[in-house]
C-alpha atoms as one frame of an Amber mdcrd trajectory, in Angstrom:
protein
 -42.551 -10.112 -67.308 -40.571  -7.531 -64.854 -43.121  -7.687 -62.424 -42.692
 -11.842 -62.101 -38.732 -11.684 -61.997 -39.069  -9.067 -59.181 -41.768 -11.434
 -57.054 -39.200 -14.109 -57.615 -35.957 -12.293 -56.400 -38.255 -11.240 -53.215
 -38.974 -14.930 -52.783 -35.706 -15.843 -52.957 -34.385 -12.853 -50.505 -35.293
 -14.998 -47.119 -32.971 -17.983 -48.361 -30.266 -16.382 -49.071 -30.570 -13.975
 -45.896 -30.603 -17.657 -44.002 -27.645 -18.967 -45.948 -25.690 -15.584 -44.957
 -26.641 -15.879 -41.327 -25.510 -19.478 -41.042 -21.709 -18.703 -42.846 -21.529
 -15.667 -40.219 -22.466 -18.241 -37.395 -19.902 -20.584 -39.000 -16.946 -18.533
 -39.439 -17.912 -16.919 -35.438 -17.367 -20.735 -34.215 -14.278 -21.170 -36.409
 -11.839 -19.335 -34.092 -12.371 -21.285 -30.645 -12.035 -24.684 -32.583  -8.553
 -23.633 -34.349  -7.780 -22.518 -30.842  -8.772 -25.700 -29.450  -6.639 -27.649
 -32.224  -3.650 -24.925 -31.746  -3.617 -25.779 -28.212  -4.244 -29.634 -28.723
  -1.123 -29.498 -30.870   0.661 -27.652 -28.346  -0.173 -29.620 -25.813   1.158
 -32.936 -27.427   4.075 -30.681 -28.864   4.545 -30.634 -24.904   3.724 -34.093
 -24.006   6.299 -35.982 -26.845   8.820 -32.967 -25.130   8.195 -34.682 -22.013
   8.632 -38.122 -23.320  11.938 -36.682 -24.591  12.999 -36.103 -20.738  11.159
 -32.971 -20.072  10.942 -32.434 -16.304   7.788 -32.116 -14.574   8.967 -31.259
 -11.493   6.802 -28.225  -9.743   9.180 -25.358  -9.389   9.958 -23.726  -5.491
   9.004 -20.016  -4.565  10.807 -18.964  -1.834   8.548 -17.427   0.844   9.443
 -14.219   2.108   7.920 -11.629   4.244   5.416  -9.431   2.677   6.866  -5.894
   3.978   9.996  -7.573   2.622   8.676  -7.971  -0.778   7.096  -4.891  -1.519
   7.049  -1.281   0.143   4.114  -0.497   2.036   1.778   2.212   0.419   0.190
   5.343   2.772  -3.764   4.808   2.435  -5.239   6.985   4.853  -3.649  10.211
   5.494  -3.900  13.484   2.754  -0.788  13.500   1.022  -0.149  17.124   3.133
  -0.789  15.349   6.515   1.031  12.195   5.737   4.132  15.020   4.480   3.229
  16.474   7.918   3.458  13.178   9.814   7.005  11.775   8.412   8.686  15.381
   9.416   6.949  14.864  12.527   8.394  11.703  12.749  12.167  11.959  11.621
  12.277  15.084  14.422  10.760  13.313  17.260  12.765  10.034  16.839  15.811
  10.347  14.618  18.475   7.839  14.495  20.440   8.270  18.200  23.487   6.395
  19.698  23.570   3.634  16.973  19.381   3.136  16.992  17.476   3.363  13.667
  15.270   6.272  13.345  11.272   6.033  12.672  11.975   6.832   9.105  14.875
   4.288   8.736  11.601   1.390   9.212   7.923   1.678   8.840   7.233   3.110
  11.158   5.185   5.877   9.502   2.950   3.795   7.130   2.204   1.339  10.133
   0.847   4.538  11.838  -0.738   5.533   8.682  -2.460   1.857   8.824  -3.119
   1.786  12.840  -5.196   5.307  12.612  -6.932   4.153   9.953  -8.526   1.146
  12.155  -8.703   3.362  15.271 -11.410   4.988  17.115 -13.199   8.368  15.106
 -11.847  10.124  18.365  -7.910   9.227  18.094  -8.685   9.348  14.194  -9.743
  13.395  14.421  -6.902  13.957  16.958  -4.565  12.851  14.652  -5.712  14.718
  11.354  -6.549  17.768  13.299  -3.219  17.733  14.774  -1.311  17.176  11.183
  -3.732  20.273   9.865  -2.683  22.284  13.236   1.210  21.451  12.244   0.600
  22.236   8.733  -1.159  25.769   9.205   1.267  27.365  11.777   4.142  25.845
   9.362   2.235  28.003   6.765   1.875  31.193   9.060   5.698  31.326  10.086
   7.233  30.088   6.947   4.618  30.107   3.703   4.658  26.372   3.749   3.751
  22.853   4.526   4.961  21.471   7.720   5.958  18.601   5.838   8.490  21.066
   3.515  10.359  22.720   6.466  14.065  22.288   7.437  14.781  20.753  10.769
  15.331  24.260  12.401  12.433  25.419  11.407  10.427  22.459  12.307  12.217
  22.781  15.720  11.082  26.221  15.822   7.343  25.042  15.822   7.522  21.696
  17.604   9.552  23.348  20.838   6.663  25.506  22.415   4.363  21.973  22.062
   6.677  19.446  24.038   5.837  19.750  27.288   6.708  17.760  30.162   3.401
  15.316  31.636   3.570  14.158  34.860   1.072  11.734  34.561   0.530   9.798
  31.289  -3.038   9.595  31.784  -3.358  12.756  31.938  -2.267  14.394  28.848
  -2.030  18.350  27.662  -5.113  19.835  27.486  -4.277  22.232  24.552  -5.660
  20.139  21.345  -2.394  20.380  19.401   0.381  19.629  22.680  -2.092  16.647
  23.387  -1.699  15.316  19.510   2.478  16.164  19.839   2.119  13.932  23.035
   0.456  10.992  22.111   2.185  10.974  18.570   5.757  11.106  20.034   4.903
   8.153  22.157   3.248   6.156  19.042   6.223   6.899  16.911   8.431   5.810
  19.034   6.742   2.654  19.818   6.162   1.950  16.153  10.113   2.390  15.885
  11.396   0.530  18.229   9.142  -2.448  17.798   9.652  -2.495  13.978  11.387
  -5.611  12.184  14.351  -3.174  11.278  14.918  -2.414  14.846  14.574  -6.022
  16.071  17.371  -7.125  13.172  19.286  -3.998  14.244  18.968  -5.191  18.023
  19.955  -8.933  17.284  23.030  -7.491  15.094  24.654  -5.458  18.225  24.065
  -7.953  21.143  22.357  -5.628  23.195  19.234  -6.498  25.276  16.118  -5.162
  24.119  12.839  -3.867  25.525  11.101  -7.473  26.447  11.010 -10.651  24.070
  13.953 -10.355  21.332  12.607 -11.097  17.681   9.053 -10.035  18.449   7.927
  -7.001  15.909   4.826  -5.377  14.472   3.820  -6.535  10.558   2.284  -3.981
   8.430  -1.232  -5.427   7.528  -2.922  -5.226   3.943  -6.670  -4.267   4.084
  -8.874  -6.992   2.163
């Protein structure tokens, strides 16, 4: 008797399992259907609202320059190299005679992007030069070049800023060569920034070429 009951229960097990599987599948399919129903009711409510005088006009979003909407982020140089470049830019292109300085615009951020897209030899010139400034600062003052005050940074830069008779014949010393190239790049990036263009237009003075022309930082894809 017990054996017959066991066999009957065993034979019924597949059917029970099938029913449980069907019930689980139905429960899994239920939420999307319910969500669809809620979405349909929401759409119907919106339609009724529109019928009661709701506006279907597309909102107008103002268009602005990308560099005005958000801050440019450094992506190429290391943290210590970038700090050294900022300090160097502030020393070589300060705000003088009513002109903006390199730190008043995105000149350093622009150079960070520019060097990242430059040939390998120019990348090495900048990285080696910034590392050289940091090494000299640590040797003389025990901290990175970006952490120095202006008097300390000036003590390191003075021997490195040398006159050049011909622009295509830079100094042979790698660190002096870097300072020569970076000085020109920093001044050019500052002078051709959006901020410098606006300041020049507001002052009424004549600029170096076409007024209203300036670079825009390029976001990588």
